[in-house]
Every structure is written in C-alpha cells, then in structure tokens.
N, CA, C and O of each residue as an XYZ file, in Angstrom:
540
protein
N       0.847     -1.178      0.000
C       0.000      0.000      0.000
C       0.890      1.239      0.000
O       1.547      1.534      0.999
N       0.913      1.948     -1.092
C       1.761      3.141     -1.215
C       1.072      4.342     -0.593
O      -0.124      4.309     -0.306
N       1.843      5.402     -0.388
C       1.287      6.629      0.165
C       2.173      7.179      1.245
O       3.273      6.687      1.499
N       1.671      8.203      1.868
C       2.405      8.897      2.928
C       1.795      8.574      4.285
O       0.629      8.196      4.397
N       2.618      8.735      5.298
C       2.186      8.624      6.679
C       1.977     10.024      7.242
O       2.737     10.935      6.915
N       0.987     10.208      8.061
C       0.850     11.435      8.836
C       1.672     11.206     10.100
O       1.363     10.306     10.881
N       2.715     12.012     10.313
C       3.636     11.817     11.429
C       3.479     12.959     12.428
O       3.498     14.136     12.066
N       3.326     12.583     13.687
C       3.266     13.559     14.763
C       4.268     13.150     15.844
O       4.325     11.988     16.246
N       5.045     14.112     16.301
C       5.969     13.888     17.406
C       5.682     14.973     18.435
O       5.837     16.162     18.158
N       5.262     14.552     19.628
C       4.955     15.499     20.688
C       5.657     15.092     21.970
O       5.886     13.912     22.235
N       5.989     16.102     22.753
C       6.540     15.895     24.089
C       5.686     16.722     25.034
O       4.859     17.507     24.570
N       5.854     16.576     26.332
C       5.094     17.421     27.255
C       5.357     18.914     27.022
O       4.501     19.745     27.325
N       6.519     19.252     26.494
C       6.889     20.651     26.280
C       6.256     21.245     25.027
O       5.820     22.396     25.036
N       6.204     20.449     23.928
C       5.677     21.012     22.685
C       5.494     19.948     21.610
O       5.950     18.812     21.743
N       4.809     20.353     20.535
C       4.676     19.513     19.341
C       5.883     19.827     18.465
O       6.079     20.976     18.071
N       6.695     18.816     18.156
C       7.889     19.014     17.343
C       7.632     18.797     15.864
O       8.218     19.478     15.022
N       6.756     17.850     15.542
C       6.524     17.495     14.143
C       5.043     17.226     13.926
O       4.383     16.584     14.744
N       4.549     17.719     12.830
C       3.234     17.365     12.320
C       3.346     17.493     10.805
O       3.196     18.586     10.257
N       3.609     16.377     10.129
C       3.878     16.408      8.693
C       3.612     15.054      8.074
O       3.376     14.066      8.769
N       3.656     15.026      6.753
C       3.583     13.766      6.026
C       4.998     13.273      5.772
O       5.915     14.075      5.597
N       5.179     11.968      5.751
C       6.504     11.388      5.501
C       6.341      9.999      4.893
O       5.269      9.396      4.926
N       7.450      9.518      4.336
C       7.458      8.186      3.736
C       7.744      7.079      4.750
O       7.214      5.973      4.642
N       8.593      7.392      5.741
C       9.020      6.362      6.688
C       9.442      6.997      8.007
O       9.939      8.122      8.044
N       9.233      6.256      9.080
C       9.701      6.650     10.417
C      10.466      5.466     10.985
O      10.007      4.325     10.922
N      11.645      5.752     11.544
C      12.436      4.726     12.218
C      12.567      5.161     13.666
O      13.087      6.238     13.957
N      12.093      4.317     14.572
C      12.012      4.685     15.987
C      12.773      3.698     16.870
O      12.946      2.532     16.513
N      13.230      4.191     18.044
C      13.974      3.330     18.974
C      13.051      2.570     19.927
O      12.811      3.015     21.049
N      12.546      1.449     19.489
C      11.673      0.648     20.339
C      12.429      0.012     21.493
O      13.657     -0.067     21.474
N      11.701     -0.432     22.480
C      12.313     -1.066     23.650
C      13.128     -2.299     23.256
O      14.082     -2.662     23.944
N      12.750     -2.940     22.150
C      13.465     -4.132     21.691
C      14.395     -3.843     20.509
O      14.918     -4.768     19.888
N      14.598     -2.564     20.202
C      15.471     -2.183     19.094
C      14.752     -1.278     18.116
O      13.563     -0.997     18.268
N      15.479     -0.826     17.115
C      14.903      0.061     16.115
C      13.829     -0.660     15.303
O      13.951     -1.849     15.009
N      12.768      0.084     14.944
C      11.746     -0.460     14.056
C      11.327      0.629     13.085
O      11.373      1.815     13.410
N      10.922      0.222     11.904
C      10.511      1.158     10.873
C       9.038      1.017     10.552
O       8.453     -0.059     10.674
N       8.451      2.138     10.136
C       7.038      2.157      9.772
C       6.905      2.873      8.431
O       7.458      3.956      8.239
N       6.172      2.265      7.514
C       5.806      2.869      6.239
C       4.290      2.778      6.089
O       3.623      2.068      6.841
N       3.768      3.490      5.128
C       2.318      3.453      4.882
C       1.867      2.007      4.699
O       2.551      1.209      4.058
N       0.723      1.686      5.261
C       0.183      0.342      5.185
C       0.588     -0.556      6.344
O       0.238     -1.736      6.373
N       1.328      0.004      7.303
C       1.804     -0.781      8.445
C       0.630     -1.320      9.263
O      -0.406     -0.666      9.381
N       0.800     -2.485      9.810
C      -0.165     -3.070     10.723
C      -0.242     -2.207     11.985
O       0.782     -1.681     12.421
N      -1.424     -2.045     12.584
C      -1.506     -1.274     13.831
C      -0.533     -1.835     14.873
O      -0.415     -3.046     15.059
N       0.153     -0.917     15.536
C       1.253     -1.310     16.411
C       1.416     -0.255     17.503
O       1.320      0.942     17.231
N       1.658     -0.687     18.715
C       1.943      0.213     19.835
C       3.260     -0.238     20.440
O       3.429     -1.413     20.767
N       4.204      0.703     20.590
C       5.532      0.325     21.076
C       5.983      1.250     22.196
O       5.729      2.454     22.179
N       6.648      0.663     23.152
C       7.348      1.402     24.188
C       8.677      1.842     23.573
O       9.367      1.040     22.943
N       9.035      3.120     23.757
C      10.289      3.626     23.210
C      11.362      3.697     24.273
O      11.081      3.976     25.439
N      12.582      3.445     23.868
C      13.736      3.671     24.737
C      14.427      4.942     24.250
O      14.104      5.447     23.174
N      15.350      5.449     25.010
C      16.110      6.629     24.596
C      16.919      6.283     23.358
O      17.611      5.266     23.313
N      16.818      7.157     22.342
C      17.559      6.900     21.119
C      17.142      7.803     19.986
O      16.384      8.752     20.187
N      17.638      7.511     18.780
C      17.364      8.357     17.626
C      16.013      8.037     16.979
O      15.638      6.874     16.835
N      15.305      9.075     16.601
C      14.065      8.961     15.847
C      14.332      9.609     14.495
O      14.733     10.771     14.431
N      14.112      8.868     13.422
C      14.393      9.364     12.078
C      13.106      9.425     11.282
O      12.322      8.476     11.263
N      12.898     10.567     10.620
C      11.736     10.762      9.760
C      12.256     11.007      8.352
O      13.037     11.930      8.118
N      11.815     10.172      7.415
C      12.285     10.254      6.033
C      11.119     10.629      5.136
O      10.071      9.984      5.150
N      11.319     11.686      4.355
C      10.326     12.114      3.379
C      11.057     12.417      2.080
O      11.665     13.478      1.934
N      10.997     11.486      1.143
C      11.744     11.637     -0.106
C      13.232     11.640      0.190
O      13.753     10.714      0.811
N      13.916     12.688     -0.257
C      15.359     12.808     -0.025
C      15.676     13.546      1.268
O      16.846     13.731      1.602
N      14.654     13.967      1.997
C      14.836     14.723      3.234
C      14.777     13.797      4.442
O      13.860     12.987      4.577
N      15.764     13.926      5.313
C      15.802     13.141      6.545
C      15.916     14.081      7.732
O      16.780     14.958      7.761
N      15.042     13.895      8.705
C      15.107     14.651      9.957
C      15.413     13.669     11.068
O      14.854     12.573     11.113
N      16.306     14.066     11.970
C      16.662     13.191     13.087
C      16.423     13.923     14.401
O      16.699     15.114     14.543
N      15.896     13.154     15.361
C      15.598     13.670     16.689
C      16.165     12.712     17.725
O      16.425     11.545     17.430
N      16.355     13.210     18.939
C      16.657     12.344     20.072
C      15.404     12.305     20.925
O      14.881     13.351     21.310
N      14.916     11.103     21.224
C      13.783     10.945     22.131
C      14.274     10.211     23.375
O      15.097      9.299     23.297
N      13.754     10.628     24.514
C      14.188     10.050     25.785
C      13.167      9.061     26.324
O      12.913      9.012     27.528
N      12.586      8.277     25.431
C      11.592      7.300     25.853
C      10.194      7.805     25.549
O      10.016      8.932     25.087
N       9.208      6.966     25.810
C       7.813      7.306     25.557
C       7.128      6.151     24.847
O       7.428      4.981     25.085
N       6.191      6.515     23.960
C       5.412      5.519     23.230
C       5.291      5.934     21.769
O       5.350      7.121     21.448
N       5.123      4.962     20.896
C       4.832      5.221     19.492
C       3.623      4.380     19.119
O       3.541      3.196     19.448
N       2.692      5.013     18.431
C       1.513      4.328     17.925
C       1.568      4.418     16.405
O       1.662      5.510     15.844
N       1.511      3.287     15.755
C       1.571      3.256     14.294
C       0.319      2.592     13.750
O      -0.277      1.716     14.376
N      -0.050      3.038     12.575
C      -1.169      2.440     11.860
C      -0.893      2.530     10.380
O       0.186      2.971      9.983
N      -1.831      2.128      9.556
C      -1.614      2.136      8.114
C      -1.321      3.519      7.526
O      -0.666      3.629      6.489
N      -1.811      4.575      8.192
C      -1.664      5.917      7.633
C      -1.068      6.932      8.605
O      -1.036      8.125      8.303
N      -0.594      6.476      9.768
C      -0.077      7.440     10.741
C       0.982      6.836     11.663
O       1.075      5.620     11.836
N       1.773      7.732     12.243
C       2.678      7.387     13.336
C       2.590      8.536     14.329
O       2.806      9.691     13.964
N       2.276      8.229     15.574
C       2.254      9.227     16.640
C       3.303      8.842     17.664
O       3.281      7.736     18.205
N       4.218      9.756     17.926
C       5.255      9.536     18.927
C       4.952     10.449     20.099
O       4.927     11.671     19.959
N       4.723      9.847     21.255
C       4.496     10.570     22.499
C       5.756     10.381     23.327
O       5.912      9.382     24.028
N       6.649     11.351     23.236
C       7.972     11.226     23.842
C       8.027     11.880     25.214
O       7.403     12.916     25.445
N       8.781     11.264     26.123
C       9.020     11.881     27.429
C       9.699     13.229     27.232
O       9.352     14.210     27.889
N      10.665     13.270     26.326
C      11.263     14.510     25.838
C      11.811     14.211     24.457
O      12.145     13.067     24.146
N      11.903     15.242     23.628
C      12.406     15.081     22.272
C      13.046     16.392     21.827
O      12.624     17.478     22.223
N      14.072     16.258     20.997
C      14.756     17.444     20.483
C      15.430     17.103     19.163
O      15.859     15.968     18.957
N      15.526     18.090     18.263
C      16.237     17.845     17.009
C      17.693     17.490     17.291
O      18.335     18.110     18.139
N      18.200     16.516     16.596
C      19.566     16.045     16.820
C      20.601     17.127     16.533
O      21.590     17.241     17.256
N      20.383     17.921     15.488
C      21.358     18.957     15.161
C      21.404     20.061     16.212
O      22.347     20.852     16.230
N      20.407     20.129     17.081
C      20.392     21.137     18.134
C      21.143     20.737     19.398
O      21.240     21.531     20.334
N      21.672     19.529     19.441
C      22.377     19.065     20.638
C      23.846     19.478     20.562
O      24.560     19.121     19.625
N      24.275     20.228     21.553
C      25.682     20.626     21.700
C      26.376     19.471     22.427
O      26.106     19.230     23.603
N      27.255     18.764     21.741
C      27.891     17.566     22.304
C      28.688     17.899     23.569
O      28.625     17.150     24.544
N      29.427     18.996     23.571
C      30.213     19.366     24.754
C      29.295     19.627     25.948
O      29.582     19.186     27.061
N      28.194     20.342     25.719
C      27.242     20.609     26.801
C      26.564     19.318     27.257
O      26.298     19.140     28.445
N      26.288     18.424     26.315
C      25.671     17.137     26.657
C      26.608     16.293     27.517
O      26.168     15.628     28.454
N      27.899     16.324     27.196
C      28.876     15.581     28.001
C      28.975     16.164     29.406
O      29.118     15.417     30.374
N      28.902     17.470     29.530
C      28.933     18.123     30.846
C      27.708     17.723     31.651
O      27.799     17.413     32.838
N      26.555     17.735     30.981
C      25.310     17.342     31.647
C      25.391     15.892     32.129
O      24.949     15.575     33.233
N      25.959     15.012     31.293
C      26.147     13.609     31.686
C      27.056     13.509     32.900
O      26.756     12.774     33.841
N      28.157     14.239     32.888
C      29.095     14.210     34.020
C      28.414     14.695     35.298
O      28.632     14.132     36.371
N      27.594     15.734     35.185
C      26.867     16.253     36.355
C      25.892     15.218     36.904
O      25.799     15.024     38.116
N      25.165     14.555     36.004
C      24.201     13.533     36.440
C      24.928     12.339     37.061
O      24.452     11.768     38.043
N      26.072     11.961     36.497
C      26.859     10.853     37.040
C      27.383     11.204     38.431
O      27.402     10.357     39.324
N      27.806     12.446     38.609
C      28.300     12.890     39.914
C      27.190     12.812     40.964
O      27.432     12.406     42.100
N      25.978     13.202     40.580
C      24.835     13.094     41.497
C      24.598     11.633     41.863
O      24.360     11.307     43.026
N      24.665     10.746     40.851
C      24.445      9.317     41.091
C      25.504      8.757     42.040
O      25.198      7.966     42.931
N      26.749      9.177     41.837
C      27.836      8.688     42.680
C      27.655      9.078     44.143
O      28.186      8.426     45.042
N      26.897     10.155     44.370
C      26.664     10.623     45.740
C      25.458      9.993     46.418
O      25.134     10.341     47.553
N      24.788      9.070     45.736
C      23.588      8.439     46.279
C      23.878      6.977     46.600
O      24.515      6.276     45.814
N      23.421      6.536     47.729
C      23.555      5.127     48.099
C      22.671      4.276     47.194
O      21.533      4.653     46.914
N      23.178      3.138     46.733
C      22.361      2.255     45.886
C      21.080      1.768     46.563
O      20.163      1.306     45.884
N      21.008      1.863     47.866
C      19.796      1.440     48.571
C      18.803      2.586     48.761
O      17.684      2.362     49.223
N      19.197      3.804     48.411
C      18.316      4.966     48.566
C      17.177      4.906     47.550
O      17.372      4.440     46.427
N      16.001      5.371     47.933
C      14.844      5.324     47.028
C      15.060      6.088     45.710
O      14.526      5.688     44.675
N      15.818      7.157     45.739
C      16.020      7.974     44.536
C      17.113      7.444     43.612
O      17.319      7.994     42.530
N      17.810      6.395     44.014
C      18.927      5.863     43.218
C      18.482      5.401     41.825
O      19.132      5.730     40.832
N      17.401      4.655     41.743
C      16.946      4.112     40.453
C      16.586      5.225     39.473
O      16.923      5.147     38.292
N      15.909      6.250     39.958
C      15.529      7.362     39.082
C      16.764      8.104     38.577
O      16.826      8.491     37.410
N      17.738      8.301     39.451
C      18.964      8.987     39.042
C      19.773      8.127     38.076
O      20.364      8.651     37.132
N      19.806      6.830     38.297
C      20.508      5.922     37.384
C      19.862      5.961     36.004
O      20.560      5.899     34.992
N      18.545      6.061     35.954
C      17.845      6.167     34.671
C      18.199      7.478     33.970
O      18.378      7.488     32.752
N      18.304      8.583     34.712
C      18.708      9.868     34.111
C      20.107      9.763     33.509
O      20.359     10.282     32.422
N      21.009      9.095     34.214
C      22.372      8.911     33.698
C      22.330      8.084     32.409
O      23.017      8.410     31.442
N      21.540      7.032     32.393
C      21.431      6.178     31.210
C      20.916      6.975     30.004
O      21.446      6.841     28.901
N      19.891      7.798     30.209
C      19.329      8.609     29.126
C      20.355      9.627     28.643
O      20.510      9.823     27.438
N      21.060     10.280     29.571
C      22.067     11.280     29.180
C      23.230     10.633     28.423
O      23.756     11.216     27.476
N      23.627      9.438     28.838
C      24.702      8.728     28.137
C      24.262      8.381     26.712
O      25.049      8.500     25.773
N      23.030      7.960     26.556
C      22.507      7.636     25.224
C      22.393      8.900     24.369
O      22.650      8.864     23.165
N      22.012     10.008     24.987
C      21.898     11.291     24.284
C      23.260     11.712     23.721
O      23.355     12.150     22.574
N      24.312     11.576     24.535
C      25.664     11.899     24.081
C      26.068     10.978     22.937
O      26.603     11.434     21.927
N      25.813      9.692     23.096
C      26.183      8.706     22.061
C      25.506      9.027     20.724
O      26.155      9.015     19.678
N      24.209      9.313     20.763
C      23.464      9.608     19.538
C      23.926     10.931     18.936
O      24.056     11.038     17.716
N      24.175     11.937     19.770
C      24.606     13.249     19.276
C      25.986     13.178     18.619
O      26.246     13.893     17.651
N      26.859     12.332     19.130
C      28.186     12.196     18.546
C      28.148     11.541     17.166
O      29.054     11.744     16.357
N      27.097     10.752     16.891
C      26.978     10.060     15.610
C      26.260     10.891     14.546
O      26.197     10.486     13.385
N      25.727     12.032     14.927
C      24.952     12.880     14.009
C      25.304     12.576     12.590
O      24.756     13.188     11.673
C-alpha cells in the first residue's frame, strides 16, 4: 500500500513534528523499528535513542528520551518523554550534563529510594551523548 504517513511527534513541552513522511524509524524497547504506509496497527514502548523521519530525499533526526509510538496504516504518533532535534544538541554541553548527572548518582547510596531514578537519568544522558556524537 503506497502513500504517505501522517507523522506527529509530541513531548510534554511542545509539538515538534506534524507532517507527512514516507518512513519513520524509531527506537523501540526491543530495538529500532521502521514504519511505512500500510503498516499493521502497532503500539511500542520507546527507549532513549534516535528517531528518524524520512520524506523523499529529506531526513530529519531527533533524540527521544523514551515514551510511546503508535503506528497504523496511515499514521505514526510519537508521544515522547522529551524530544529534540539532533542537530540542536551541543555535544560538549551534553557531556557536561552527563558528568553532572553521574556525579549526582555517585553521591547516592544504591539502597536509597532515589537511586533508580537517578541511574535512569544517567542512562538517558549517556545515550543522548552517544546519539549526538553520531549525528
């Protein structure tokens, strides 16, 4: 089934994308997955990673920090915990942010209630740096 997908990418902060596209490649919990027009209805948990939107010869890349993606034959909706254009990430600032989050984690006892949440922030920041370096 040929055609375009209606693609929406939203975060709690704002709507980043509302456009037609040929393909979306998203970071699912079990790895990257792609969606084109005619896709079977699908709901996926997202992990932190790159989100790619392809429309003809144009490719847009974003970093998403988790969330959900809903796909159907004519649409893809990404509800991201946070999302930002990949070209907007300053790698040096991202590395500093990662170091700051790691320092906070190092100061928390592994048995403390807040340890798991801080460890997750470090994991997301590390993935953000990794994806930004590959731009």
